[in-house]
Backbone and ligand atoms as CSV (ligand in chain L), in Angstrom:
chain,resi,resn,atom,element,x,y,z
A,1,MET,N,N,13.041,14.575,13.662
A,1,MET,CA,C,12.759,14.243,12.165
A,1,MET,C,C,11.619,15.006,11.645
A,2,ALA,N,N,11.645,15.547,10.425
A,2,ALA,CA,C,10.658,16.307,9.885
A,2,ALA,C,C,9.305,15.523,9.618
A,3,THR,N,N,8.220,16.333,9.711
A,3,THR,CA,C,6.900,15.560,9.534
A,3,THR,C,C,6.269,16.176,8.469
A,4,THR,N,N,5.420,15.302,7.748
A,4,THR,CA,C,4.579,15.906,6.650
A,4,THR,C,C,3.220,16.328,7.202
A,5,GLN,N,N,2.873,15.988,8.501
A,5,GLN,CA,C,1.733,16.374,9.053
A,5,GLN,C,C,1.659,17.781,9.519
A,6,THR,N,N,0.518,18.466,9.491
A,6,THR,CA,C,0.451,19.913,9.898
A,6,THR,C,C,0.271,19.963,11.399
A,7,THR,N,N,-0.422,18.977,12.060
A,7,THR,CA,C,-0.723,19.002,13.438
A,7,THR,C,C,0.053,17.908,14.142
A,8,LYS,N,N,0.575,18.211,15.289
A,8,LYS,CA,C,1.306,17.175,16.165
A,8,LYS,C,C,0.157,16.280,16.826
A,9,ILE,N,N,0.461,15.076,16.954
A,9,ILE,CA,C,-0.484,14.150,17.655
A,9,ILE,C,C,-0.180,14.267,19.143
A,10,ARG,N,N,-1.207,14.657,19.931
A,10,ARG,CA,C,-1.131,14.877,21.384
A,10,ARG,C,C,-1.131,13.422,22.115
A,11,SER,N,N,-0.182,13.291,23.015
A,11,SER,CA,C,-0.074,11.942,23.718
A,11,SER,C,C,-0.489,12.007,25.162
A,12,TYR,N,N,-0.587,13.310,25.740
A,12,TYR,CA,C,-0.911,13.374,27.053
A,12,TYR,C,C,-1.741,14.681,27.358
A,13,PRO,N,N,-2.770,14.626,28.276
A,13,PRO,CA,C,-3.410,13.538,28.791
A,13,PRO,C,C,-4.304,12.802,27.902
A,14,ALA,N,N,-4.580,11.560,28.135
A,14,ALA,CA,C,-5.489,10.847,27.263
A,14,ALA,C,C,-6.884,11.408,27.322
A,15,PRO,N,N,-7.718,11.377,26.270
A,15,PRO,CA,C,-9.096,11.808,26.333
A,15,PRO,C,C,-9.856,11.061,27.430
A,16,ALA,N,N,-10.881,11.663,27.915
A,16,ALA,CA,C,-11.586,11.076,28.999
A,16,ALA,C,C,-11.905,9.575,28.955
A,17,LYS,N,N,-12.400,9.171,27.685
A,17,LYS,CA,C,-12.701,7.677,27.636
A,17,LYS,C,C,-11.482,6.820,27.737
A,18,LEU,N,N,-10.332,7.324,27.573
A,18,LEU,CA,C,-9.064,6.604,27.520
A,18,LEU,C,C,-8.246,6.788,28.900
A,19,ALA,N,N,-8.886,7.546,29.848
A,19,ALA,CA,C,-8.098,7.863,31.102
A,19,ALA,C,C,-7.903,6.554,31.905
A,20,THR,N,N,-6.850,6.609,32.580
A,20,THR,CA,C,-6.461,5.449,33.444
A,20,THR,C,C,-6.190,6.000,34.892
A,21,VAL,N,N,-6.205,5.129,35.836
A,21,VAL,CA,C,-5.904,5.517,37.166
A,21,VAL,C,C,-4.430,5.343,37.548
A,22,THR,N,N,-3.847,6.302,38.107
A,22,THR,CA,C,-2.476,6.330,38.476
A,22,THR,C,C,-2.303,7.253,39.710
A,23,ASP,N,N,-1.338,6.826,40.546
A,23,ASP,CA,C,-1.036,7.742,41.638
A,23,ASP,C,C,0.113,8.720,41.286
A,24,LEU,N,N,0.594,8.686,40.034
A,24,LEU,CA,C,1.578,9.636,39.593
A,24,LEU,C,C,0.818,10.959,39.347
A,25,THR,N,N,1.541,12.099,39.553
A,25,THR,CA,C,0.968,13.376,39.189
A,25,THR,C,C,0.772,13.563,37.760
A,26,GLN,N,N,0.129,14.567,37.238
A,26,GLN,CA,C,-0.128,14.752,35.831
A,26,GLN,C,C,1.301,15.134,35.240
A,27,ALA,N,N,2.043,15.884,35.917
A,27,ALA,CA,C,3.350,16.308,35.402
A,27,ALA,C,C,4.300,15.004,35.179
A,28,GLU,N,N,4.079,14.136,36.303
A,28,GLU,CA,C,4.912,12.921,36.225
A,28,GLU,C,C,4.670,11.995,35.040
A,29,ALA,N,N,3.301,11.830,35.015
A,29,ALA,CA,C,2.866,10.857,33.968
A,29,ALA,C,C,3.118,11.472,32.536
A,30,GLN,N,N,3.006,12.841,32.423
A,30,GLN,CA,C,3.382,13.427,31.199
A,30,GLN,C,C,4.780,13.343,30.798
A,31,ALA,N,N,5.637,13.598,31.752
A,31,ALA,CA,C,7.180,13.350,31.611
A,31,ALA,C,C,7.485,12.038,31.052
A,32,VAL,N,N,6.837,10.834,31.726
A,32,VAL,CA,C,7.015,9.538,31.226
A,32,VAL,C,C,6.550,9.335,29.887
A,33,THR,N,N,5.311,9.743,29.498
A,33,THR,CA,C,4.795,9.541,28.225
A,33,THR,C,C,5.694,10.257,27.173
A,34,THR,N,N,6.130,11.437,27.481
A,34,THR,CA,C,6.934,12.138,26.458
A,34,THR,C,C,8.322,11.558,26.300
A,35,ALA,N,N,8.789,10.814,27.345
A,35,ALA,CA,C,10.159,10.187,27.343
A,35,ALA,C,C,9.976,8.897,26.579
A,36,VAL,N,N,8.868,8.220,26.714
A,36,VAL,CA,C,8.777,6.806,26.220
A,36,VAL,C,C,8.344,6.677,24.698
A,37,ASN,N,N,7.351,7.593,24.376
A,37,ASN,CA,C,6.771,7.416,23.060
A,37,ASN,C,C,7.851,7.502,21.864
A,38,PRO,N,N,8.915,8.376,21.987
A,38,PRO,CA,C,9.854,8.395,20.859
A,38,PRO,C,C,10.666,7.009,20.883
A,39,LEU,N,N,10.785,6.391,21.928
A,39,LEU,CA,C,11.537,5.101,22.097
A,39,LEU,C,C,10.692,4.123,21.233
A,40,ILE,N,N,9.386,4.135,21.438
A,40,ILE,CA,C,8.558,3.231,20.657
A,40,ILE,C,C,8.690,3.425,19.119
A,41,ALA,N,N,8.609,4.720,18.760
A,41,ALA,CA,C,8.778,5.167,17.382
A,41,ALA,C,C,10.153,4.694,16.876
A,42,ASP,N,N,11.185,4.897,17.628
A,42,ASP,CA,C,12.437,4.446,17.141
A,42,ASP,C,C,12.589,2.821,17.091
A,43,ALA,N,N,11.838,2.136,17.934
A,43,ALA,CA,C,11.777,0.700,17.889
A,43,ALA,C,C,11.148,0.216,16.650
A,44,PHE,N,N,9.956,0.860,16.326
A,44,PHE,CA,C,9.309,0.538,14.998
A,44,PHE,C,C,10.312,0.774,13.822
A,45,SER,N,N,10.889,1.894,13.909
A,45,SER,CA,C,11.690,2.339,12.737
A,45,SER,C,C,12.894,1.312,12.627
A,46,LEU,N,N,13.518,0.959,13.763
A,46,LEU,CA,C,14.555,0.001,13.714
A,46,LEU,C,C,14.200,-1.469,13.319
A,47,TYR,N,N,12.965,-1.693,13.771
A,47,TYR,CA,C,12.354,-3.120,13.447
A,47,TYR,C,C,12.351,-3.210,11.837
A,48,VAL,N,N,11.855,-2.083,11.240
A,48,VAL,CA,C,11.575,-2.152,9.736
A,48,VAL,C,C,13.024,-2.124,9.021
A,49,LYS,N,N,13.959,-1.391,9.666
A,49,LYS,CA,C,15.283,-1.397,9.117
A,49,LYS,C,C,15.952,-2.776,9.159
A,50,THR,N,N,15.808,-3.385,10.282
A,50,THR,CA,C,16.489,-4.725,10.526
A,50,THR,C,C,15.844,-5.735,9.627
A,51,LYS,N,N,14.476,-5.650,9.407
A,51,LYS,CA,C,13.767,-6.566,8.517
A,51,LYS,C,C,14.231,-6.277,7.044
A,52,ASN,N,N,14.400,-4.943,6.735
A,52,ASN,CA,C,14.815,-4.612,5.413
A,52,ASN,C,C,16.183,-5.327,5.053
A,53,PHE,N,N,17.095,-5.166,6.085
A,53,PHE,CA,C,18.431,-5.842,5.888
A,53,PHE,C,C,18.240,-7.409,5.894
A,54,HIS,N,N,17.556,-7.915,6.639
A,54,HIS,CA,C,17.196,-9.398,6.665
A,54,HIS,C,C,16.626,-9.828,5.207
A,55,TRP,N,N,15.894,-8.973,4.556
A,55,TRP,CA,C,15.344,-9.420,3.416
A,55,TRP,C,C,16.280,-9.106,2.141
A,56,HIS,N,N,17.038,-8.126,2.297
A,56,HIS,CA,C,17.901,-7.637,1.190
A,56,HIS,C,C,19.473,-7.964,1.336
A,57,LEU,N,N,19.610,-8.952,2.174
A,57,LEU,CA,C,20.999,-9.375,2.364
A,57,LEU,C,C,21.562,-10.134,1.227
A,58,PHE,N,N,22.944,-10.107,1.062
A,58,PHE,CA,C,23.508,-10.993,0.019
A,58,PHE,C,C,24.970,-11.202,0.561
A,59,GLY,N,N,25.528,-12.279,-0.167
A,59,GLY,CA,C,27.036,-12.463,0.206
A,59,GLY,C,C,27.356,-13.643,1.106
A,60,ALA,N,N,28.731,-13.707,1.430
A,60,ALA,CA,C,29.261,-14.891,2.099
A,60,ALA,C,C,28.685,-15.239,3.486
A,61,HIS,N,N,28.333,-14.163,4.239
A,61,HIS,CA,C,27.868,-14.384,5.569
A,61,HIS,C,C,26.294,-14.346,5.591
A,62,PHE,N,N,25.654,-14.828,4.451
A,62,PHE,CA,C,24.259,-14.712,4.401
A,62,PHE,C,C,23.517,-15.421,5.494
A,63,ARG,N,N,23.840,-16.679,5.699
A,63,ARG,CA,C,22.989,-17.420,6.724
A,63,ARG,C,C,23.104,-16.835,8.105
A,64,ASP,N,N,24.298,-16.556,8.626
A,64,ASP,CA,C,24.551,-15.970,9.869
A,64,ASP,C,C,23.742,-14.637,10.132
A,65,LEU,N,N,24.033,-13.779,9.246
A,65,LEU,CA,C,23.341,-12.421,9.382
A,65,LEU,C,C,21.930,-12.425,9.154
A,66,HIS,N,N,21.355,-13.243,8.203
A,66,HIS,CA,C,19.957,-13.377,7.917
A,66,HIS,C,C,19.262,-13.801,9.169
A,67,LEU,N,N,19.782,-14.768,9.885
A,67,LEU,CA,C,19.165,-15.247,11.074
A,67,LEU,C,C,19.331,-14.302,12.252
A,68,LEU,N,N,20.553,-13.753,12.347
A,68,LEU,CA,C,20.777,-12.766,13.467
A,68,LEU,C,C,19.826,-11.540,13.281
A,69,PHE,N,N,19.655,-10.984,12.132
A,69,PHE,CA,C,18.759,-9.864,11.970
A,69,PHE,C,C,17.387,-10.079,12.240
A,70,ASP,N,N,16.968,-11.475,12.040
A,70,ASP,CA,C,15.614,-11.795,12.327
A,70,ASP,C,C,15.360,-11.931,13.853
A,71,GLU,N,N,16.468,-12.535,14.549
A,71,GLU,CA,C,16.359,-12.581,15.994
A,71,GLU,C,C,16.241,-11.139,16.624
A,72,HIS,N,N,17.081,-10.175,16.068
A,72,HIS,CA,C,17.081,-8.852,16.587
A,72,HIS,C,C,15.802,-8.303,16.300
A,73,ALA,N,N,15.221,-8.364,15.161
A,73,ALA,CA,C,13.818,-7.761,14.736
A,73,ALA,C,C,12.838,-8.260,15.587
A,74,ASP,N,N,12.815,-9.566,16.036
A,74,ASP,CA,C,11.696,-10.062,16.926
A,74,ASP,C,C,11.727,-9.374,18.210
A,75,ALA,N,N,12.942,-9.217,18.755
A,75,ALA,CA,C,13.139,-8.595,20.149
A,75,ALA,C,C,12.688,-7.113,20.085
A,76,ILE,N,N,13.110,-6.426,19.091
A,76,ILE,CA,C,12.857,-5.018,18.911
A,76,ILE,C,C,11.276,-4.937,18.834
A,77,LEU,N,N,10.538,-5.641,18.078
A,77,LEU,CA,C,9.240,-5.595,17.870
A,77,LEU,C,C,8.451,-5.953,19.178
A,78,ALA,N,N,8.878,-6.855,19.898
A,78,ALA,CA,C,8.361,-7.200,21.274
A,78,ALA,C,C,8.396,-6.093,22.202
A,79,SER,N,N,9.448,-5.239,22.095
A,79,SER,CA,C,9.569,-4.173,23.003
A,79,SER,C,C,8.581,-3.073,22.811
A,80,THR,N,N,8.023,-3.003,21.579
A,80,THR,CA,C,7.045,-1.883,21.350
A,80,THR,C,C,5.732,-2.055,22.079
A,81,ASP,N,N,5.291,-3.330,22.244
A,81,ASP,CA,C,3.996,-3.519,22.943
A,81,ASP,C,C,4.174,-3.362,24.482
A,82,ILE,N,N,5.431,-3.788,24.957
A,82,ILE,CA,C,5.695,-3.593,26.284
A,82,ILE,C,C,5.598,-2.077,26.699
A,83,LEU,N,N,6.322,-1.293,25.912
A,83,LEU,CA,C,6.413,0.091,26.253
A,83,LEU,C,C,5.039,0.953,25.878
A,84,ALA,N,N,4.367,0.506,24.823
A,84,ALA,CA,C,3.103,1.088,24.593
A,84,ALA,C,C,2.192,1.005,25.717
A,85,GLU,N,N,2.087,-0.284,26.180
A,85,GLU,CA,C,1.072,-0.598,27.301
A,85,GLU,C,C,1.548,0.133,28.584
A,86,ARG,N,N,2.769,0.386,28.790
A,86,ARG,CA,C,3.174,1.102,29.984
A,86,ARG,C,C,2.739,2.528,29.755
A,87,VAL,N,N,2.851,3.115,28.652
A,87,VAL,CA,C,2.348,4.455,28.546
A,87,VAL,C,C,0.892,4.566,28.902
A,88,ARG,N,N,0.013,3.651,28.359
A,88,ARG,CA,C,-1.326,3.595,28.647
A,88,ARG,C,C,-1.602,3.436,30.096
A,89,ARG,N,N,-0.780,2.683,30.792
A,89,ARG,CA,C,-1.109,2.391,32.237
A,89,ARG,C,C,-0.790,3.610,33.043
A,90,VAL,N,N,0.069,4.578,32.544
A,90,VAL,CA,C,0.236,5.851,33.412
A,90,VAL,C,C,-0.728,6.949,32.892
A,91,GLY,N,N,-1.561,6.668,31.949
A,91,GLY,CA,C,-2.528,7.602,31.526
A,91,GLY,C,C,-2.199,8.482,30.217
A,92,GLY,N,N,-1.181,7.981,29.451
A,92,GLY,CA,C,-0.833,8.654,28.242
A,92,GLY,C,C,-1.586,7.934,27.131
A,93,THR,N,N,-1.451,8.489,25.882
A,93,THR,CA,C,-1.758,7.724,24.671
A,93,THR,C,C,-0.385,7.504,23.961
A,94,THR,N,N,-0.447,6.582,23.066
A,94,THR,CA,C,0.808,6.203,22.416
A,94,THR,C,C,0.709,6.142,20.862
A,95,ILE,N,N,1.557,5.359,20.281
A,95,ILE,CA,C,1.655,5.408,18.812
A,95,ILE,C,C,0.402,5.112,18.069
A,96,ARG,N,N,0.004,5.809,17.090
A,96,ARG,CA,C,-1.345,5.670,16.459
A,96,ARG,C,C,-1.087,5.202,14.983
A,97,SER,N,N,0.082,5.553,14.427
A,97,SER,CA,C,0.095,5.348,12.870
A,97,SER,C,C,1.610,5.453,12.519
A,98,ILE,N,N,1.845,5.108,11.207
A,98,ILE,CA,C,3.053,5.173,10.580
A,98,ILE,C,C,3.539,6.683,10.559
A,99,GLY,N,N,2.537,7.591,10.327
A,99,GLY,CA,C,2.813,9.013,10.344
A,99,GLY,C,C,3.273,9.517,11.652
A,100,HIS,N,N,2.621,8.957,12.794
A,100,HIS,CA,C,3.033,9.328,14.057
A,100,HIS,C,C,4.375,8.833,14.359
A,101,ILE,N,N,4.727,7.641,13.885
A,101,ILE,CA,C,6.169,7.152,13.977
A,101,ILE,C,C,7.063,8.092,13.468
A,102,SER,N,N,6.871,8.550,12.261
A,102,SER,CA,C,7.844,9.429,11.512
A,102,SER,C,C,7.936,10.716,12.203
A,103,GLU,N,N,6.883,11.146,12.902
A,103,GLU,CA,C,6.881,12.306,13.640
A,103,GLU,C,C,7.849,12.223,14.833
A,104,LEU,N,N,7.921,11.160,15.448
A,104,LEU,CA,C,8.689,10.985,16.782
A,104,LEU,C,C,10.067,10.286,16.500
A,105,GLN,N,N,10.302,9.611,15.468
A,105,GLN,CA,C,11.474,8.701,15.301
A,105,GLN,C,C,12.679,9.669,15.338
A,106,THR,N,N,13.791,9.190,15.896
A,106,THR,CA,C,15.052,9.906,15.857
A,106,THR,C,C,16.110,9.222,14.973
A,107,ILE,N,N,15.893,7.944,14.676
A,107,ILE,CA,C,16.889,7.233,13.801
A,107,ILE,C,C,16.333,7.336,12.396
A,108,GLU,N,N,17.377,7.360,11.394
A,108,GLU,CA,C,17.021,7.595,10.078
A,108,GLU,C,C,16.441,6.338,9.383
A,109,ASP,N,N,15.515,6.538,8.443
A,109,ASP,CA,C,15.051,5.419,7.563
A,109,ASP,C,C,16.253,5.079,6.639
A,110,ASP,N,N,16.165,3.931,6.116
A,110,ASP,CA,C,17.195,3.540,5.044
A,110,ASP,C,C,16.459,2.948,3.841
A,111,ASN,N,N,16.651,3.680,2.696
A,111,ASN,CA,C,16.006,3.287,1.550
A,111,ASN,C,C,17.009,2.946,0.403
A,112,ASN,N,N,18.284,2.689,0.890
A,112,ASN,CA,C,19.347,2.424,-0.120
A,112,ASN,C,C,18.977,1.126,-0.821
A,113,GLU,N,N,19.295,0.944,-2.065
A,113,GLU,CA,C,18.921,-0.212,-2.885
A,113,GLU,C,C,19.701,-1.441,-2.589
A,114,ALA,N,N,21.039,-1.391,-2.495
A,114,ALA,CA,C,21.791,-2.577,-2.121
A,114,ALA,C,C,22.945,-2.181,-1.214
A,115,VAL,N,N,22.741,-2.430,0.117
A,115,VAL,CA,C,23.745,-2.066,1.161
A,115,VAL,C,C,24.687,-3.264,1.386
A,116,PRO,N,N,26.015,-3.022,1.251
A,116,PRO,CA,C,26.920,-4.170,1.512
A,116,PRO,C,C,26.641,-4.743,2.943
A,117,PRO,N,N,26.831,-6.137,3.073
A,117,PRO,CA,C,26.452,-6.758,4.411
A,117,PRO,C,C,27.136,-6.056,5.496
A,118,MET,N,N,28.511,-5.778,5.447
A,118,MET,CA,C,29.140,-5.192,6.636
A,118,MET,C,C,28.668,-3.804,6.916
A,119,GLU,N,N,28.274,-3.150,5.897
A,119,GLU,CA,C,27.685,-1.755,6.019
A,119,GLU,C,C,26.304,-1.824,6.742
A,120,MET,N,N,25.589,-2.900,6.457
A,120,MET,CA,C,24.376,-3.131,7.154
A,120,MET,C,C,24.622,-3.273,8.676
A,121,VAL,N,N,25.628,-4.090,9.039
A,121,VAL,CA,C,25.965,-4.324,10.301
A,121,VAL,C,C,26.368,-3.041,11.028
A,122,ARG,N,N,27.152,-2.265,10.390
A,122,ARG,CA,C,27.624,-0.995,10.939
A,122,ARG,C,C,26.460,-0.072,11.224
A,123,ARG,N,N,25.579,0.071,10.248
A,123,ARG,CA,C,24.426,0.976,10.464
A,123,ARG,C,C,23.498,0.492,11.581
A,124,LEU,N,N,23.280,-0.810,11.687
A,124,LEU,CA,C,22.480,-1.343,12.800
A,124,LEU,C,C,23.216,-1.162,14.090
A,125,MET,N,N,24.505,-1.354,14.093
A,125,MET,CA,C,25.216,-1.084,15.371
A,125,MET,C,C,25.043,0.355,15.829
A,126,GLU,N,N,25.207,1.306,14.863
A,126,GLU,CA,C,25.116,2.609,15.244
A,126,GLU,C,C,23.678,2.928,15.711
A,127,ASP,N,N,22.674,2.485,15.097
A,127,ASP,CA,C,21.250,2.768,15.534
A,127,ASP,C,C,21.084,2.149,16.844
A,128,ASN,N,N,21.525,0.947,17.065
A,128,ASN,CA,C,21.258,0.334,18.447
A,128,ASN,C,C,22.036,1.127,19.482
A,129,ALA,N,N,23.148,1.659,19.181
A,129,ALA,CA,C,23.979,2.455,20.082
A,129,ALA,C,C,23.193,3.771,20.417
A,130,GLN,N,N,22.543,4.400,19.430
A,130,GLN,CA,C,21.855,5.597,19.477
A,130,GLN,C,C,20.569,5.324,20.415
A,131,ILE,N,N,19.969,4.177,20.120
A,131,ILE,CA,C,18.725,3.940,20.988
A,131,ILE,C,C,19.130,3.535,22.375
A,132,ALA,N,N,20.253,2.930,22.647
A,132,ALA,CA,C,20.630,2.647,23.940
A,132,ALA,C,C,20.860,3.912,24.789
A,133,LYS,N,N,21.455,4.975,24.136
A,133,LYS,CA,C,21.615,6.195,24.820
A,133,LYS,C,C,20.269,6.890,25.156
A,134,SER,N,N,19.345,6.733,24.152
A,134,SER,CA,C,17.940,7.378,24.389
A,134,SER,C,C,17.205,6.577,25.503
A,135,VAL,N,N,17.359,5.298,25.567
A,135,VAL,CA,C,16.815,4.539,26.648
A,135,VAL,C,C,17.297,4.885,28.031
A,136,ARG,N,N,18.664,4.957,28.078
A,136,ARG,CA,C,19.342,5.467,29.293
A,136,ARG,C,C,18.770,6.788,29.711
A,137,ASN,N,N,18.620,7.710,28.883
A,137,ASN,CA,C,18.057,9.003,29.253
A,137,ASN,C,C,16.616,8.921,29.776
A,138,ALA,N,N,15.821,7.958,29.124
A,138,ALA,CA,C,14.386,7.773,29.511
A,138,ALA,C,C,14.336,7.097,30.880
A,139,ILE,N,N,15.273,6.246,31.163
A,139,ILE,CA,C,15.348,5.685,32.546
A,139,ILE,C,C,15.498,6.754,33.556
A,140,SER,N,N,16.451,7.772,33.335
A,140,SER,CA,C,16.594,8.744,34.335
A,140,SER,C,C,15.376,9.659,34.410
A,141,VAL,N,N,14.641,9.850,33.345
A,141,VAL,CA,C,13.347,10.678,33.396
A,141,VAL,C,C,12.378,9.796,34.310
A,142,CYS,N,N,12.231,8.509,34.082
A,142,CYS,CA,C,11.161,7.731,34.832
A,142,CYS,C,C,11.595,7.682,36.283
A,143,ASP,N,N,12.915,7.541,36.640
A,143,ASP,CA,C,13.364,7.566,37.951
A,143,ASP,C,C,12.981,8.816,38.699
A,144,LYS,N,N,13.170,9.923,38.008
A,144,LYS,CA,C,13.083,11.309,38.587
A,144,LYS,C,C,11.496,11.472,38.730
A,145,ASN,N,N,10.682,10.866,37.999
A,145,ASN,CA,C,9.235,10.999,38.062
A,145,ASN,C,C,8.507,9.834,38.747
A,146,ARG,N,N,9.192,9.144,39.618
A,146,ARG,CA,C,8.704,8.018,40.413
A,146,ARG,C,C,8.110,6.823,39.680
A,147,ASP,N,N,8.455,6.735,38.394
A,147,ASP,CA,C,7.762,5.606,37.690
A,147,ASP,C,C,8.835,4.453,37.538
A,148,LEU,N,N,8.896,3.688,38.656
A,148,LEU,CA,C,10.012,2.698,38.721
A,148,LEU,C,C,9.611,1.466,37.933
A,149,ALA,N,N,8.380,1.298,37.681
A,149,ALA,CA,C,7.935,0.213,36.865
A,149,ALA,C,C,8.303,0.284,35.410
A,150,THR,N,N,8.098,1.588,34.846
A,150,THR,CA,C,8.583,1.810,33.557
A,150,THR,C,C,10.162,1.740,33.449
A,151,SER,N,N,10.805,2.335,34.462
A,151,SER,CA,C,12.192,2.206,34.585
A,151,SER,C,C,12.849,0.835,34.639
A,152,ASN,N,N,12.055,-0.031,35.317
A,152,ASN,CA,C,12.543,-1.423,35.310
A,152,ASN,C,C,12.473,-2.007,33.893
A,153,LEU,N,N,11.379,-1.860,33.237
A,153,LEU,CA,C,11.152,-2.387,31.837
A,153,LEU,C,C,12.212,-1.921,30.858
A,154,LEU,N,N,12.539,-0.569,31.078
A,154,LEU,CA,C,13.462,0.118,30.135
A,154,LEU,C,C,14.946,-0.476,30.479
A,155,GLN,N,N,15.233,-0.768,31.736
A,155,GLN,CA,C,16.545,-1.425,32.013
A,155,GLN,C,C,16.771,-2.749,31.293
A,156,GLU,N,N,15.645,-3.585,31.263
A,156,GLU,CA,C,15.803,-4.794,30.453
A,156,GLU,C,C,15.900,-4.602,28.988
A,157,ILE,N,N,15.202,-3.510,28.483
A,157,ILE,CA,C,15.281,-3.252,27.045
A,157,ILE,C,C,16.728,-2.668,26.758
A,158,LEU,N,N,17.199,-1.907,27.720
A,158,LEU,CA,C,18.585,-1.289,27.510
A,158,LEU,C,C,19.492,-2.494,27.424
A,159,ASP,N,N,19.417,-3.452,28.326
A,159,ASP,CA,C,20.371,-4.602,28.278
A,159,ASP,C,C,20.225,-5.381,27.057
A,160,GLN,N,N,18.946,-5.588,26.431
A,160,GLN,CA,C,18.809,-6.207,25.190
A,160,GLN,C,C,19.451,-5.455,24.066
A,161,THR,N,N,19.304,-4.134,24.113
A,161,THR,CA,C,19.846,-3.288,23.046
A,161,THR,C,C,21.343,-3.350,23.107
A,162,GLU,N,N,22.023,-3.271,24.316
A,162,GLU,CA,C,23.477,-3.356,24.256
A,162,GLU,C,C,23.960,-4.675,23.883
A,163,ARG,N,N,23.164,-5.741,24.109
A,163,ARG,CA,C,23.572,-7.097,23.692
A,163,ARG,C,C,23.658,-7.099,22.088
A,164,ARG,N,N,22.575,-6.543,21.488
A,164,ARG,CA,C,22.617,-6.464,20.093
A,164,ARG,C,C,23.802,-5.703,19.488
A,165,LYS,N,N,24.034,-4.515,20.148
A,165,LYS,CA,C,25.252,-3.580,19.835
A,165,LYS,C,C,26.477,-4.480,19.858
A,166,TRP,N,N,26.679,-5.161,21.001
A,166,TRP,CA,C,27.852,-6.058,21.217
A,166,TRP,C,C,28.043,-7.088,20.019
A,167,PHE,N,N,26.967,-7.785,19.769
A,167,PHE,CA,C,27.088,-8.757,18.661
A,167,PHE,C,C,27.491,-8.048,17.316
A,168,LEU,N,N,26.828,-6.990,17.021
A,168,LEU,CA,C,27.074,-6.257,15.747
A,168,LEU,C,C,28.614,-5.722,15.749
A,169,PHE,N,N,28.921,-5.214,16.858
A,169,PHE,CA,C,30.231,-4.663,16.968
A,169,PHE,C,C,31.353,-5.747,16.699
A,170,GLU,N,N,31.163,-6.905,17.384
A,170,GLU,CA,C,32.057,-8.063,17.273
A,170,GLU,C,C,32.289,-8.650,15.782
A,171,ILE,N,N,31.052,-8.562,15.139
A,171,ILE,CA,C,30.969,-9.053,13.725
A,171,ILE,C,C,31.782,-8.124,12.914
A,172,LEU,N,N,31.721,-6.855,13.089
A,172,LEU,CA,C,32.476,-5.856,12.399
A,172,LEU,C,C,34.006,-6.107,12.496
A,173,GLN,N,N,34.475,-6.654,13.678
A,173,GLN,CA,C,35.931,-6.818,13.907
A,173,GLN,C,C,36.526,-7.931,13.067
A,174,ARG,N,N,35.617,-8.834,12.370
A,174,ARG,CA,C,36.286,-9.835,11.645
A,174,ARG,C,C,36.656,-9.504,10.165
A,175,ASP,N,N,36.190,-8.259,9.801
A,175,ASP,CA,C,36.546,-7.858,8.465
A,175,ASP,C,C,37.696,-6.679,8.499
L,1,LIG,FE,FE,12.336,-14.103,7.249
């Protein structure tokens, strides 16, 4: 995604005062940091989009979808802290700002004024599917770089992401 900033924010290695102890090599820790930070940016971005649809929903399925989007948003937001603290534990730095999120995010923002409810569901399903793919790739990076703890957390997040995708997909089948 294009950035308005002129300099990229460095994520690894952390400056001396933020250094942490790990038995991973520098290359391994850097690979994990580089794989995980975009997932956090995507999670923040999907959180805002899911809340946007929670707030701007209308129509016959209002109650069901309003509650479902809120449930999804809560889980997505919770994943950001889990992953960001993992990056810090391996000696990287993580998300610092909205600008940093837009530098790293891969899913598109949504600024449309009135999105039809089933189109909201379709867009969220596609974003969750894209994120599931990215998480799966990051798991393989963590496995290759001996970071099984991050890999385990990502497996849980992958399962939650696929659960959201499943619900959204099934809702689309009723129309
Ligand atoms: Fe709400």
